[in-house]
C-alpha positions as CSV (number, residue, x, y, z in Angstrom):
1,M,68.6,51.7,25.1
2,Y,71.8,50.5,23.5
3,K,72.0,51.9,19.9
4,R,75.4,50.1,18.8
5,I,77.2,53.6,18.6
6,K,80.6,53.0,16.8
7,G,83.7,55.2,17.1
8,K,85.6,57.0,19.8
9,K,84.8,60.4,21.3
10,F,88.4,61.5,22.2
11,G,87.0,63.7,24.8
12,R,85.6,66.2,22.2
13,E,82.1,67.5,21.3
14,T,80.7,66.4,18.0
15,D,81.8,69.3,15.7
16,Q,85.4,69.2,17.3
17,R,85.5,65.5,16.9
18,K,84.6,65.8,13.2
19,A,87.1,68.5,12.5
20,F,89.7,66.5,14.4
21,M,89.1,63.3,12.2
22,R,89.0,65.4,9.1
23,S,92.4,66.9,9.9
24,L,94.0,63.6,10.7
25,A,92.6,62.0,7.6
26,A,93.7,64.9,5.4
27,N,97.2,64.7,6.9
28,L,97.3,61.0,6.2
29,I,96.3,61.4,2.7
30,L,98.8,64.2,1.9
31,R,101.8,62.8,3.8
32,E,101.0,59.1,3.2
33,K,102.3,58.3,6.7
34,I,101.6,59.8,10.1
35,K,102.7,59.0,13.7
36,T,100.0,59.3,16.4
37,T,98.4,57.5,19.4
38,K,97.2,54.0,18.8
39,V,93.4,54.8,19.3
40,R,93.6,57.9,16.9
41,A,95.6,55.8,14.4
42,K,92.9,53.1,14.3
43,E,90.1,55.4,13.9
44,T,91.9,57.4,11.1
45,A,92.8,54.2,9.3
46,K,89.1,53.2,9.4
47,A,87.9,56.7,8.1
48,V,90.5,56.9,5.3
49,E,89.8,53.4,4.1
50,R,86.1,54.4,3.6
51,L,87.2,57.6,1.7
52,I,89.5,55.5,-0.5
53,T,86.7,53.1,-1.4
54,V,84.6,56.1,-2.5
55,A,87.5,57.6,-4.5
56,K,88.0,54.4,-6.5
57,S,84.6,54.8,-8.2
58,N,85.8,58.2,-9.7
59,N,82.4,59.6,-10.7
60,L,80.8,62.9,-10.0
61,A,79.0,61.8,-6.8
62,A,82.3,60.5,-5.4
63,I,84.2,63.8,-6.2
64,R,81.4,65.9,-4.5
65,S,81.2,63.7,-1.4
66,L,85.1,63.7,-1.0
67,A,85.1,67.4,-1.5
68,A,82.5,67.9,1.3
69,A,84.5,65.5,3.6
70,L,88.1,66.8,3.0
71,P,90.0,69.9,2.2
72,V,90.4,70.5,-1.6
73,D,94.1,69.5,-1.9
74,A,93.6,66.1,0.0
75,A,90.4,65.4,-2.0
76,Q,92.3,66.0,-5.3
77,K,95.2,63.8,-4.3
78,L,92.7,61.0,-3.2
79,I,90.9,61.2,-6.6
80,K,93.9,61.5,-8.9
81,D,96.7,59.6,-7.2
82,I,95.5,57.3,-4.3
83,G,92.2,56.0,-5.7
84,P,93.7,54.7,-9.1
85,R,96.7,53.2,-7.0
86,F,94.3,50.9,-5.1
87,A,91.9,50.2,-7.9
88,A,92.7,46.5,-8.0
89,R,92.6,46.1,-4.3
90,N,89.5,45.2,-2.2
91,G,90.1,46.9,1.1
92,G,93.1,46.8,3.4
93,Y,94.7,50.0,2.1
94,T,96.3,51.2,5.3
95,R,98.4,49.5,8.1
96,V,98.9,50.5,11.7
97,I,102.2,49.7,13.1
98,K,102.5,49.9,16.9
99,L,105.7,51.5,18.2
100,G,105.4,51.3,22.1
101,Q,104.7,53.8,24.8
102,R,105.4,57.5,24.8
103,V,107.8,58.5,27.5
104,K,105.9,61.6,28.6
105,D,102.5,60.2,29.4
106,G,102.8,56.4,28.6
107,S,100.2,56.5,25.8
108,Q,100.6,53.9,23.1
109,I,102.2,55.3,19.8
110,A,101.6,54.0,16.4
111,I,102.3,54.8,12.7
112,V,99.6,54.8,10.0
113,E,100.7,54.4,6.5
114,F,99.4,53.2,3.1
115,V,100.2,49.6,2.0
116,Q,101.3,50.4,-1.5
117,K,103.9,53.2,-2.0
118,A,103.6,55.7,-4.7
119,E,105.6,54.9,-7.9
120,K,107.9,57.7,-9.3
121,V,106.7,58.9,-12.7
122,V,109.0,60.8,-14.9
123,V,108.0,62.6,-18.0
124,A,110.1,61.7,-21.0
125,K,111.7,64.5,-22.9
126,G,110.6,65.2,-26.4
127,K,107.3,65.3,-28.1
128,A,104.6,62.7,-27.5
129,Q,103.5,60.9,-30.6
130,K,100.0,60.4,-31.4
131,G,98.6,57.0,-30.5
132,K,101.5,56.1,-28.3
133,K,101.8,56.5,-24.6
134,G,105.5,57.2,-24.6
135,A,105.2,60.6,-23.0
136,V,105.0,59.2,-19.5
137,K,107.1,56.3,-18.3
138,V,108.0,54.8,-15.0
139,D,111.5,55.6,-13.6
140,K,113.8,52.5,-13.7
141,K,117.1,51.6,-12.3
142,P,120.1,52.5,-14.5
143,T,121.6,49.5,-16.4
144,K,125.3,48.4,-16.0
145,V,126.5,50.3,-19.1
146,E,124.8,53.5,-18.0
147,K,126.5,53.1,-14.5
148,E,129.8,52.7,-16.0
149,K,129.3,56.0,-18.2
150,S,128.3,58.0,-15.2
151,D,131.2,56.7,-13.1
152,K,133.8,58.1,-15.7
153,A,134.9,61.6,-15.2
154,P,133.4,64.0,-17.8
155,E,135.8,65.4,-20.4
156,T,136.7,69.0,-19.9
157,S,137.6,71.3,-22.7
158,K,140.6,73.5,-22.5
159,V,139.9,77.2,-22.3
160,D,142.5,79.7,-23.7
161,K,143.7,82.2,-21.2
């Protein structure tokens, strides 16, 4: 009887397949972009999208289920960085870009990556004041005046010999 079984087997047994998908998902989370075959990429994207949806809730049950499904460093990054990044988004966290065929065996190659890139966060120098969120700010492009200052050669002091 047909049971609507979903997912690919990749020519592996159950425990090997679970470990394989776990490693692909962890690598995608840690590196935020991986290059693999098209079929593997689609399965990885599907698995990671489910994990991101769980991470967005950021409660104890979500933390424990992610810790059971992924290595520790990948689960922490998912909860602290990737979950809040996609908090306002309702699905569609990854994209699969097809690259063409591999020369060696002719298999279809694809890139899996997150839709939104991580923002650079720079900690400001000095003490943080109470009640203000001035300790952390987003890195911005230098203004015209700052560029002119940096283009000038620094003044050197004369040293007695």
